[in-house]
N, C-alpha and C positions, 0 to 999 in steps of 0.2 A: 670403579675395576682391583680384582682380585693381585694374593702379592702372582699368584702364580701366571698369572695371562703379563706385567708387566715381565715376566722375565723371558719369556718369548717371544720371535716375532713371527705374528703371522706367515710362510713359506706354501702356499698352494702345492701339490705332490703332486701336481702337473709342470711345473715347473721343475724336482729334482732333476726327471729324463733333460727336458735340454740342459742340466747344470752338468747334470753327468757326459752328455754329451760336451762340453768345453773344454772340461777338464782331460776326455782324452784327447787332445791337440798337444805338440808336444815344444808349440813356441808361445808356452806363454809361460811371459816369468814370474819367476816362485811369489812373487808377490797378488800378481793375481789369482796364479794357482791356491795359495794360504787362505784367501778373498771370498774364492768360487768353493773351496772346503768348508770355508762358515757355514756361509747358504746352503751349499748340502743337509751343516749335522742340522742348521735348523729346517730345512725342511722333511724330515728325520724325526723330529718333533725334537730335539735336545733345547736342554734351557740353555738361555746365555753366559750362567754363568761358568757351566757346564764346559761348554767350547770353545769358553775367555781361558781359559783351565791350558788344559792342550795343548792349543796353541798360545797360547803365554802373550793376548792378550790382555785387558781390563775387559770390561763388562761392555760402556761405554762407546770404545773404535767396535768391540762387536756388533753393539745393537747402527752405531753410526754405520758403518758399510752393511750388517741387512739392510736396512731403509735405502740408502742409495740403492741398491740391488733392487732391488722395488720398483723404485722410482726411474732408470735409468738401465738395464741389463749390467751385461758385460760391461759396455763403455761407459757403468760408470766405476766401475772397478777397478781403473785402470789409476798407476801416475798421476796427479798431475804433472805440468812439464815443468821444468830442473828454468829458474833463473838466470841472467845473466847468459853471455853471447857461446858457444861450443868454444868445445878445445876443439884446435888447429896444429898438428902434427904437418910441419916440414919435411921438405926430401931430402937435410942431411939429419933431420934426427927418427926419420924410420930409416931411414944408413946405417944410422944408428945401433939400432934399433935389432935389422939383421945378420949384422953384421957383427954387432957386440963390444967396434970402436967406437969409446965416447964426443961425445961430437968435437970441434972444436970451435 
């Protein structure tokens, strides 16, 4: 494997169309959008170190997301669920937010 091959992850050019369609969605989280931009850049032929430079991520992180996308598509780019119980807001707390009064 040449140095150039190690710096690239192969993304088919046909996948770029699907990625661009996903990037037009308005309901994407910023983190998923960033990961899709990495996939698009790889499909356009950018090397991993170039993608890492503009994204502010490490080359290993960029490679991990590109490989994840190649294996699982858009679903593989989503954040993992956060551990722990989801936060709960009771009626008093919600009222205090609306009115600006402190919770008693």
